[in-house]
C-alpha positions as CSV (number, residue, x, y, z in Angstrom):
1,M,-13.7,-37.7,12.8
2,S,-10.9,-37.4,15.4
3,D,-7.8,-35.4,14.9
4,N,-5.8,-38.6,14.4
5,D,-8.1,-39.5,11.4
6,K,-7.8,-36.2,9.6
7,T,-5.8,-36.3,6.4
8,T,-3.9,-33.7,4.3
9,H,-1.6,-33.8,1.3
10,F,2.1,-34.4,1.1
11,G,2.8,-33.6,-2.5
12,F,0.4,-35.9,-4.4
13,Q,0.1,-38.3,-1.5
14,T,-2.6,-38.3,1.1
15,V,-1.2,-38.6,4.7
16,A,-2.5,-38.2,8.2
17,E,-2.3,-34.6,9.4
18,D,-0.2,-35.5,12.4
19,Q,2.4,-37.1,10.0
20,K,3.0,-34.2,7.7
21,A,5.2,-32.1,9.9
22,S,7.7,-34.9,10.4
23,L,7.7,-35.7,6.7
24,V,8.4,-32.0,5.8
25,Q,11.2,-32.0,8.4
26,G,12.7,-35.1,6.7
27,V,12.7,-33.3,3.4
28,F,14.5,-30.2,4.6
29,S,16.8,-32.0,6.9
30,S,17.9,-34.1,4.0
31,V,18.7,-31.1,1.7
32,A,19.7,-28.4,4.2
33,S,23.4,-28.2,3.4
34,R,22.8,-27.8,-0.3
35,Y,19.4,-26.0,-0.1
36,D,20.7,-22.6,-1.4
37,I,22.7,-24.2,-4.2
38,M,19.7,-26.1,-5.4
39,N,17.5,-22.9,-5.3
40,D,20.1,-21.2,-7.5
41,L,20.2,-24.2,-10.0
42,M,16.4,-24.7,-10.1
43,S,15.5,-21.1,-10.7
44,G,18.6,-20.0,-12.6
45,G,19.2,-17.6,-9.7
46,I,15.9,-15.9,-10.2
47,H,14.8,-16.7,-6.6
48,R,17.2,-14.0,-5.5
49,L,15.5,-11.4,-7.7
50,W,12.1,-12.5,-6.3
51,K,13.4,-12.0,-2.8
52,D,14.7,-8.6,-3.7
53,A,11.3,-7.7,-5.2
54,M,9.8,-8.7,-1.9
55,M,12.0,-6.3,0.0
56,D,11.3,-3.5,-2.6
57,W,7.6,-3.8,-1.9
58,L,8.1,-4.3,1.9
59,A,10.4,-1.3,2.2
60,P,12.0,-2.2,5.6
61,R,12.4,0.6,8.0
62,P,14.9,1.2,10.9
63,G,13.8,-0.2,14.3
64,Q,11.3,-2.7,12.8
65,R,11.1,-6.2,14.3
66,L,10.7,-9.0,11.7
67,L,9.5,-12.6,12.1
68,D,10.6,-14.7,9.2
69,V,8.8,-18.0,9.3
70,A,10.2,-21.1,7.5
71,G,13.2,-18.8,7.3
72,G,15.7,-21.6,7.1
73,T,19.0,-20.4,6.0
74,G,18.2,-16.7,6.6
75,D,18.0,-15.4,3.0
76,V,15.1,-13.1,3.7
77,A,16.1,-12.0,7.2
78,F,19.6,-10.9,5.9
79,R,18.0,-8.9,3.1
80,F,15.6,-7.3,5.6
81,L,18.4,-6.3,8.0
82,R,20.6,-4.9,5.3
83,R,17.8,-2.5,4.3
84,A,16.4,-1.7,7.7
85,G,19.8,-1.0,9.3
86,D,21.5,-1.7,12.7
87,T,18.4,-0.8,14.8
88,A,16.3,-3.6,13.3
89,Q,15.9,-7.1,14.7
90,A,14.9,-10.4,13.0
91,T,13.7,-13.7,14.4
92,V,14.0,-16.7,12.0
93,L,11.7,-19.6,12.9
94,D,11.9,-22.9,11.2
95,L,10.6,-26.4,11.9
96,T,13.9,-27.9,10.8
97,E,16.9,-27.4,13.0
98,P,19.6,-28.3,10.4
99,M,18.3,-25.4,8.2
100,L,18.6,-23.0,11.1
101,I,22.2,-24.2,11.8
102,E,23.1,-23.4,8.2
103,G,21.6,-20.0,8.6
104,Q,23.5,-19.3,11.8
105,K,26.8,-20.1,10.1
106,R,25.9,-17.6,7.4
107,A,24.9,-14.9,9.9
108,E,28.2,-15.2,11.7
109,A,30.1,-14.9,8.4
110,A,28.1,-11.8,7.6
111,N,28.5,-10.2,11.0
112,M,24.8,-10.1,11.6
113,A,24.5,-12.5,14.5
114,R,23.7,-9.9,17.2
115,Q,20.6,-8.8,15.2
116,L,19.2,-12.3,14.7
117,D,17.4,-14.9,16.8
118,W,17.0,-18.5,15.6
119,V,14.0,-20.5,16.9
120,V,12.8,-24.0,16.1
121,G,9.1,-23.9,15.9
122,D,5.8,-24.5,14.1
123,A,4.1,-21.9,12.0
124,M,0.7,-23.2,13.3
125,A,1.6,-22.6,17.0
126,L,4.1,-19.7,17.2
127,P,6.0,-19.4,20.5
128,F,5.6,-15.6,20.7
129,E,3.3,-13.2,22.5
130,T,0.4,-11.5,20.7
131,N,1.2,-8.1,19.1
132,T,5.0,-8.7,19.0
133,F,6.3,-8.1,15.5
134,D,6.1,-5.3,12.9
135,V,6.5,-7.6,9.9
136,Y,5.8,-11.3,9.2
137,T,7.4,-12.9,6.2
138,I,7.3,-16.5,4.9
139,S,9.0,-17.4,1.6
140,F,8.4,-20.7,-0.2
141,G,7.3,-22.2,3.1
142,I,3.5,-21.8,3.6
143,R,2.7,-24.5,1.1
144,N,4.5,-27.0,3.4
145,V,2.3,-26.1,6.4
146,T,-0.3,-28.7,7.4
147,R,-3.2,-26.3,8.0
148,V,-2.5,-23.0,6.1
149,E,-5.4,-21.3,7.7
150,E,-4.0,-21.8,11.2
151,A,-0.6,-20.4,10.1
152,L,-2.3,-17.3,8.8
153,A,-4.3,-16.9,12.0
154,E,-1.0,-17.1,14.0
155,A,0.6,-14.6,11.7
156,F,-2.3,-12.2,12.4
157,R,-2.0,-12.8,16.2
158,V,1.7,-12.1,16.6
159,L,1.7,-9.0,14.4
160,R,1.2,-5.6,16.0
161,P,-1.7,-3.4,14.9
162,G,-0.4,-1.8,11.7
163,G,1.9,-4.8,11.1
164,R,2.3,-6.3,7.7
165,L,2.2,-9.9,6.3
166,M,4.1,-10.7,3.2
167,V,4.1,-14.2,1.6
168,L,6.4,-15.2,-1.3
169,E,5.3,-18.5,-2.8
170,F,5.3,-20.5,-6.0
171,S,2.0,-20.0,-7.8
172,Q,0.2,-20.6,-11.1
173,I,0.9,-19.1,-14.5
174,P,-2.3,-17.6,-15.8
175,N,-1.6,-19.1,-19.3
176,D,-2.4,-22.8,-19.9
177,L,0.3,-23.4,-22.5
178,M,3.0,-21.7,-20.4
179,Q,1.9,-23.6,-17.3
180,K,2.2,-26.9,-19.3
181,V,5.7,-26.1,-20.4
182,Y,6.7,-25.2,-16.8
183,D,5.2,-28.4,-15.5
184,L,7.2,-30.4,-18.0
185,Y,10.4,-28.7,-16.7
186,S,9.4,-29.1,-13.1
187,F,8.5,-32.7,-13.1
188,N,11.2,-33.9,-15.4
189,V,14.2,-31.7,-14.6
190,I,14.0,-30.7,-10.9
191,P,13.8,-34.1,-9.3
192,A,16.7,-35.3,-11.5
193,M,18.7,-32.2,-10.6
194,G,18.0,-32.9,-6.9
195,Q,19.4,-36.4,-7.3
196,V,22.6,-35.2,-8.8
197,V,23.2,-32.3,-6.4
198,T,21.9,-33.6,-3.1
199,G,21.5,-37.3,-3.7
200,D,17.8,-37.0,-2.9
201,R,15.3,-37.2,-5.7
202,D,12.3,-37.8,-3.5
203,S,12.5,-34.6,-1.6
204,Y,12.5,-32.5,-4.8
205,Q,9.7,-34.7,-6.3
206,Y,7.7,-33.6,-3.2
207,L,8.6,-30.0,-3.6
208,V,7.4,-30.0,-7.2
209,E,4.1,-31.7,-6.3
210,S,3.5,-29.4,-3.3
211,I,3.7,-26.4,-5.7
212,R,0.9,-27.9,-7.8
213,R,-1.3,-28.5,-4.8
214,F,-1.1,-24.9,-3.5
215,P,-4.1,-22.6,-4.1
216,D,-3.8,-20.1,-7.0
217,Q,-3.2,-16.4,-6.4
218,D,-6.9,-15.3,-6.0
219,R,-7.8,-18.2,-3.8
220,F,-4.8,-17.6,-1.5
221,A,-5.7,-13.9,-1.3
222,E,-9.1,-14.9,0.0
223,M,-7.5,-17.1,2.6
224,I,-5.4,-14.1,3.8
225,R,-8.6,-11.9,4.0
226,A,-10.4,-14.7,6.0
227,A,-7.6,-14.6,8.6
228,G,-8.4,-10.9,9.3
229,F,-5.9,-9.1,7.1
230,E,-7.0,-6.0,5.1
231,Q,-5.7,-4.3,1.9
232,V,-4.7,-7.7,0.6
233,K,-3.0,-7.5,-2.8
234,Y,-0.7,-9.7,-4.8
235,R,1.9,-9.3,-7.6
236,N,2.9,-12.0,-10.0
237,L,6.6,-12.6,-10.5
238,S,8.1,-14.2,-13.7
239,M,4.6,-14.5,-15.3
240,G,3.2,-16.1,-12.1
241,I,5.7,-18.8,-11.5
242,A,5.9,-17.1,-8.1
243,A,3.6,-14.6,-6.5
244,L,4.0,-12.0,-3.7
245,H,0.9,-11.5,-1.4
246,S,0.7,-8.6,1.0
247,G,-1.8,-7.9,3.8
248,W,-2.1,-5.6,6.8
249,K,-3.3,-6.0,10.4
250,L,-5.3,-2.8,10.8
């Protein structure tokens, strides 16, 4: 099978691998200006607590260099820099330029522009030297990557020895009844909300479907180990609606 014949999933659809990146770009370009508002509405603001929990476990330190992949509007990078202080640096990489433009506006408003770089790029082919960053984060983005294993391999490559990977992603509730209730909410409320707030139902239908296609906590932990990371652990957030995975390049 040639590369052009390989397929992957885009939500519940099957698409050619070489089409997925542009489809994902279309989703996030469409919703960029209202992305943060929708995150607040969909989660009742809880996504902010999840990101704070990520920083609590990460414990940023002065002088560290962060790469935040699929970092879009800068939420995680801003949190990292506030905790790490003036000597830290952050690079935000995203496939979708409109998301980065929104983030740059926020950085200027928060007087953080000098500590931040904004790069359009692909998680599967990072435009950085090997052993460059102290920390690699990706929040609610890895499920959108065409080949997750390649993104994890790239994360391992660009981290310095002793560097840390941290992934925040929607996951699976380890209770069948609660998962069914959550699915009812996700499939019936979120796309309708997306239509009202952004005028784009299809993008939020994709986002809901992509969450259901992503591996559960244990399977994803095994993928991180397979990429070379050690001391891989995870913590469930909000009963497993989201999960934090941590690994080290040792």
